[in-house]
KEGU-892876 format. One record per residue (C-alpha): residue number from 1; residue in one letter; x, y, z. Coordinates in Angstrom, 1 decimal. Layout:
<rs>
NUM	a	X	Y	Z
...
</rs>
This chain:
<rs>
1	x	-68.0	-24.0	-9.8
2	x	-66.7	-20.9	-11.4
3	x	-66.7	-20.5	-15.2
4	x	-63.2	-20.6	-16.5
5	x	-62.2	-18.2	-19.3
6	x	-59.1	-18.6	-21.5
7	x	-57.8	-15.3	-22.8
8	x	-55.7	-15.8	-25.9
9	x	-53.4	-13.1	-27.5
10	x	-50.8	-13.3	-30.2
11	x	-47.5	-11.4	-29.9
12	x	-45.5	-10.7	-33.1
13	x	-42.3	-8.9	-32.4
14	x	-44.1	-6.5	-30.0
15	x	-43.2	-7.7	-26.5
16	x	-43.5	-4.2	-24.9
17	x	-47.0	-3.8	-26.3
18	x	-48.0	-7.3	-25.1
19	x	-46.6	-6.5	-21.7
20	x	-48.9	-3.4	-21.5
21	x	-51.8	-5.7	-22.5
22	x	-50.9	-8.1	-19.6
23	x	-50.7	-5.1	-17.2
24	x	-54.2	-4.1	-18.2
25	x	-55.5	-7.5	-17.2
26	x	-53.8	-7.2	-13.8
27	x	-55.3	-3.7	-13.3
28	x	-58.8	-4.8	-14.2
29	x	-58.7	-8.5	-13.1
30	x	-62.3	-9.8	-13.0
31	x	-63.7	-12.1	-10.4
32	x	-64.2	-14.7	-13.1
33	x	-61.5	-17.4	-13.1
34	x	-59.4	-17.1	-16.2
35	x	-56.1	-18.1	-17.7
36	x	-54.0	-16.0	-20.0
37	x	-52.2	-17.5	-23.0
38	x	-49.6	-15.6	-25.0
39	x	-48.6	-17.1	-28.4
40	x	-45.2	-15.7	-29.4
41	x	-45.6	-15.9	-33.2
42	x	-42.6	-16.1	-35.4
43	x	-40.3	-15.4	-32.5
44	x	-36.6	-16.2	-32.6
45	x	-36.2	-15.0	-29.0
46	x	-37.7	-16.7	-26.0
47	x	-39.7	-14.0	-24.2
48	x	-41.1	-16.4	-21.5
49	x	-39.1	-14.8	-18.6
50	x	-40.0	-11.3	-19.7
51	x	-43.8	-12.0	-19.9
52	x	-43.8	-14.0	-16.7
53	x	-42.1	-11.1	-14.9
54	x	-45.1	-9.0	-15.9
55	x	-47.7	-11.7	-15.4
56	x	-46.3	-14.7	-13.5
57	x	-49.2	-17.1	-14.3
58	x	-49.1	-16.5	-18.1
59	x	-49.1	-19.6	-20.3
60	x	-46.3	-18.9	-22.8
61	x	-46.3	-20.6	-26.2
62	x	-43.5	-20.0	-28.6
63	x	-43.8	-20.6	-32.3
64	x	-40.6	-20.1	-34.4
65	x	-42.8	-20.0	-37.5
66	x	-45.0	-17.0	-38.3
67	x	-48.4	-18.6	-38.3
68	x	-50.4	-15.4	-39.0
69	x	-53.3	-14.1	-37.0
70	x	-55.5	-17.2	-37.4
71	x	-52.7	-19.7	-37.0
72	x	-51.4	-18.0	-33.9
73	x	-54.8	-17.9	-32.2
74	x	-55.5	-21.5	-33.3
75	x	-52.3	-22.6	-31.6
76	x	-53.4	-20.8	-28.4
77	x	-56.7	-22.8	-28.5
78	x	-54.7	-26.0	-28.2
79	x	-53.4	-24.8	-24.8
80	x	-56.7	-23.4	-23.6
81	x	-58.8	-25.2	-20.9
82	x	-61.6	-22.6	-20.4
83	x	-65.3	-23.0	-21.0
84	x	-65.2	-19.6	-22.8
85	x	-62.4	-18.4	-25.1
86	x	-61.7	-14.7	-25.4
87	x	-59.4	-13.7	-28.3
88	x	-57.9	-10.3	-27.8
89	x	-55.3	-8.4	-29.9
90	x	-52.1	-7.6	-28.0
91	x	-52.6	-3.9	-28.9
92	x	-55.7	-3.7	-26.8
93	x	-56.3	-2.9	-23.1
94	x	-59.2	-4.3	-21.2
95	x	-61.6	-2.4	-18.9
96	x	-63.1	-3.4	-15.6
97	x	-65.8	-6.1	-16.0
98	x	-65.0	-7.0	-19.6
99	x	-64.6	-10.7	-19.0
100	x	-67.6	-11.4	-16.7
101	x	-69.9	-9.2	-18.7
102	x	-69.1	-10.9	-22.0
103	x	-69.6	-14.3	-20.3
104	x	-72.9	-13.2	-18.9
105	x	-74.1	-11.9	-22.2
106	x	-73.3	-15.2	-23.9
107	x	-75.2	-17.0	-21.2
108	x	-78.2	-14.7	-21.7
109	x	-78.1	-15.1	-25.4
110	x	-77.5	-18.8	-26.3
111	x	-78.3	-18.0	-30.0
112	x	-75.1	-15.9	-30.2
113	x	-72.0	-18.0	-30.9
114	x	-69.4	-15.2	-31.3
115	x	-69.5	-11.9	-29.4
116	x	-67.5	-8.7	-29.6
117	x	-67.5	-5.7	-27.2
118	x	-67.6	-2.0	-27.9
119	x	-64.1	-1.0	-29.2
120	x	-62.9	2.5	-28.5
121	x	-59.6	4.1	-29.8
122	x	-56.9	4.1	-27.1
123	x	-55.6	7.5	-28.4
124	x	-59.0	9.1	-27.9
125	x	-61.1	7.0	-25.6
126	x	-64.3	8.8	-26.6
127	x	-64.0	7.8	-30.2
128	x	-65.7	4.6	-31.4
129	x	-63.9	2.2	-33.7
130	x	-66.5	-0.6	-33.6
131	x	-70.1	-0.9	-32.4
132	x	-71.0	-3.7	-34.8
133	x	-70.7	-4.3	-38.5
134	x	-73.2	-4.0	-41.2
135	x	-74.0	-7.0	-43.4
136	x	-71.7	-7.8	-46.3
137	x	-72.5	-6.7	-49.8
138	x	-71.4	-9.8	-51.5
139	x	-71.4	-8.1	-55.0
140	x	-68.8	-5.6	-53.9
141	x	-67.2	-7.3	-51.0
142	x	-67.8	-4.3	-48.7
143	x	-69.4	-3.6	-45.4
144	x	-69.1	-0.8	-42.8
145	x	-68.2	-0.4	-39.1
146	x	-71.2	0.9	-37.1
147	x	-70.5	4.0	-35.1
148	x	-67.1	4.5	-36.6
149	x	-65.3	7.7	-35.4
150	x	-68.4	8.9	-33.6
151	x	-68.3	9.9	-29.9
152	x	-69.2	7.4	-27.3
153	x	-72.0	8.9	-25.3
154	x	-73.3	5.7	-23.8
155	x	-75.6	5.2	-26.8
156	x	-74.6	1.5	-27.0
157	x	-74.2	0.8	-23.3
158	x	-77.4	-1.2	-22.9
159	x	-77.3	-3.1	-26.2
160	x	-76.5	-6.7	-27.0
161	x	-77.7	-7.7	-30.4
162	x	-77.0	-9.6	-33.6
163	x	-74.5	-7.8	-35.9
164	x	-73.1	-8.5	-39.3
165	x	-69.6	-9.5	-38.1
166	x	-67.5	-9.6	-35.0
167	x	-64.2	-7.7	-34.8
168	x	-61.0	-9.6	-34.8
169	x	-59.5	-7.4	-32.0
170	x	-61.9	-8.8	-29.4
171	x	-64.1	-11.9	-29.8
172	x	-65.5	-14.4	-27.3
173	x	-67.0	-17.8	-27.9
174	x	-68.0	-20.9	-26.0
175	x	-65.6	-23.9	-26.2
176	x	-68.6	-26.1	-27.0
177	x	-69.5	-24.0	-30.0
178	x	-65.9	-23.7	-31.2
179	x	-65.6	-27.5	-31.2
180	x	-68.7	-27.7	-33.4
181	x	-67.8	-24.8	-35.7
182	x	-64.1	-25.3	-36.1
183	x	-61.1	-23.1	-35.9
184	x	-60.2	-20.0	-38.0
185	x	-59.0	-20.8	-41.5
186	x	-55.3	-20.3	-41.5
187	x	-54.8	-19.8	-45.3
188	x	-56.1	-16.2	-45.0
189	x	-52.9	-15.5	-42.9
190	x	-53.8	-11.8	-42.5
191	x	-57.1	-10.0	-42.9
192	x	-60.6	-11.4	-43.4
193	x	-60.0	-14.5	-41.4
194	x	-62.4	-13.3	-38.6
195	x	-65.1	-12.5	-41.1
196	x	-64.7	-15.9	-42.6
197	x	-64.9	-17.4	-39.1
198	x	-68.2	-15.5	-38.5
199	x	-69.6	-17.0	-41.7
200	x	-68.7	-20.5	-40.3
201	x	-70.6	-19.7	-37.1
202	x	-73.6	-18.5	-39.1
203	x	-73.6	-21.7	-41.2
204	x	-73.7	-23.6	-37.9
205	x	-76.9	-21.9	-37.0
206	x	-75.4	-19.4	-34.6
207	x	-75.5	-15.6	-34.7
208	x	-72.6	-13.1	-34.4
209	x	-73.2	-10.5	-31.8
210	x	-72.1	-7.1	-30.4
211	x	-72.5	-5.9	-26.9
212	x	-72.0	-2.3	-25.8
213	x	-72.1	-3.4	-22.1
214	x	-68.3	-4.3	-22.3
215	x	-65.5	-2.1	-23.7
216	x	-61.9	-2.4	-24.7
217	x	-59.4	0.2	-25.9
218	x	-57.6	-0.5	-29.2
219	x	-54.2	1.1	-29.9
220	x	-54.8	0.9	-33.7
221	x	-54.3	4.4	-35.2
222	x	-57.4	6.5	-36.0
223	x	-55.7	7.7	-39.2
224	x	-55.1	5.5	-42.3
225	x	-52.1	3.4	-41.7
226	x	-49.1	3.2	-44.0
227	x	-49.7	1.1	-47.1
228	x	-47.2	-1.7	-47.6
229	x	-46.9	-4.4	-50.2
230	x	-47.6	-7.1	-47.6
231	x	-50.9	-5.4	-46.5
232	x	-51.9	-4.7	-50.0
233	x	-51.3	-8.3	-51.1
234	x	-53.4	-9.9	-48.4
235	x	-56.2	-7.3	-48.5
236	x	-56.6	-7.7	-52.2
237	x	-56.1	-11.4	-52.2
238	x	-58.4	-12.2	-49.2
239	x	-61.3	-9.9	-50.2
240	x	-61.8	-12.1	-53.3
241	x	-61.0	-15.3	-51.4
242	x	-63.6	-14.5	-48.8
243	x	-66.3	-14.0	-51.4
244	x	-65.4	-17.1	-53.2
245	x	-65.5	-19.2	-50.0
246	x	-68.8	-17.8	-48.6
247	x	-71.2	-17.2	-51.5
248	x	-73.0	-19.2	-54.2
249	x	-71.1	-19.6	-57.4
250	x	-73.3	-17.1	-59.2
251	x	-72.7	-14.4	-56.7
252	x	-69.0	-15.2	-56.7
253	x	-68.9	-14.9	-60.5
254	x	-70.7	-11.6	-60.4
255	x	-68.2	-10.3	-57.8
256	x	-65.3	-11.6	-59.8
257	x	-66.4	-9.6	-62.8
258	x	-66.8	-6.5	-60.7
259	x	-63.4	-7.0	-59.0
260	x	-61.5	-7.6	-62.2
261	x	-63.2	-5.0	-64.4
262	x	-63.9	-2.2	-61.9
263	x	-62.4	-2.4	-58.4
264	x	-58.9	-3.6	-59.3
265	x	-58.4	-1.1	-62.2
266	x	-59.5	1.8	-59.9
267	x	-57.1	0.6	-57.3
268	x	-54.2	0.3	-59.7
269	x	-54.8	3.8	-61.0
270	x	-54.8	5.1	-57.5
271	x	-51.4	3.4	-56.8
272	x	-50.1	4.6	-60.2
273	x	-51.0	8.2	-59.3
274	x	-48.9	7.8	-56.2
275	x	-46.0	6.2	-58.0
276	x	-46.4	3.1	-55.8
277	x	-45.3	0.5	-58.3
278	x	-44.5	-1.8	-55.3
279	x	-48.2	-1.8	-54.4
280	x	-49.2	-2.4	-58.0
281	x	-47.0	-5.5	-58.1
282	x	-48.4	-6.7	-54.8
283	x	-52.0	-6.2	-56.0
284	x	-51.4	-8.0	-59.3
285	x	-49.8	-11.0	-57.5
286	x	-52.9	-11.1	-55.3
287	x	-55.2	-11.2	-58.3
288	x	-53.0	-13.9	-59.9
289	x	-53.1	-16.0	-56.8
290	x	-56.9	-16.1	-56.9
291	x	-56.9	-17.0	-60.6
292	x	-54.6	-20.0	-60.0
293	x	-55.9	-21.3	-56.7
294	x	-59.2	-23.0	-55.9
295	x	-60.9	-22.6	-52.5
296	x	-60.1	-26.2	-51.7
297	x	-57.9	-26.1	-48.6
298	x	-55.6	-28.6	-50.1
299	x	-54.7	-26.2	-52.9
300	x	-54.4	-23.1	-50.7
301	x	-50.7	-22.3	-50.3
302	x	-49.2	-19.4	-48.4
303	x	-46.4	-17.4	-49.9
304	x	-45.4	-14.0	-48.6
305	x	-44.9	-11.4	-51.3
306	x	-41.7	-9.4	-51.5
307	x	-41.6	-6.6	-49.0
</rs>
């Protein structure tokens, strides 16, 4: 009996991009049996016919509410029937052999619970975006992407190994492990939710892994993206929330002192030098949120900042 894989992607007001993603699956369809689930997040328009024109077998799930990255993927899980779940950003394009290779590597490495492939930039397919992550420095809330912006010369093509964290653009897990570990935490909404999910896998006794034997192309820009109040709010808010959720109270306290007394003032000065008072307000709201919310899920509310 063939292993069945559920591919889950979230569309948020980018139907043309998602259509390209579906076409890449058609172009590089693996022998492994799979189903494709598109969660149309925060959509006021029914795109079912459009997506089914591109990929007739697609399982279309429309959510009128914007559930965020974690919420959208979690909704897709409810419709998935596969033994393996592959979460892919809709701004990625797969390559030949991606799905069966990742399944094979998880079968060969039962200690790995969550696995990401080599990620190359779509705009320059020789440039690496991700070949694993370093471990987190919990005192600063920082880590690094291995291989970032270096040329892909096949140096990772034979590697499958433990890594600090998986990458949210492409992650595969077994359904059996997901049922034990649990879903992504939706109160992050944007950013850090996949890192938090990796921590949940680690606490369950599983490793997070990287394999260079499989590759995807990511359409994220190689240059620094435009800063917005929305991005600033969630990046500042969730960096602190991630540390608070995943470290001992002593480490969280040390990080909080660093974040409030050093990191945040430096960030505010940077925004002030650019005249970006909108980003200053977003950052201060993010700090205020952490000061007024515990990490208890019952007290974690989601409120979008002003754009």
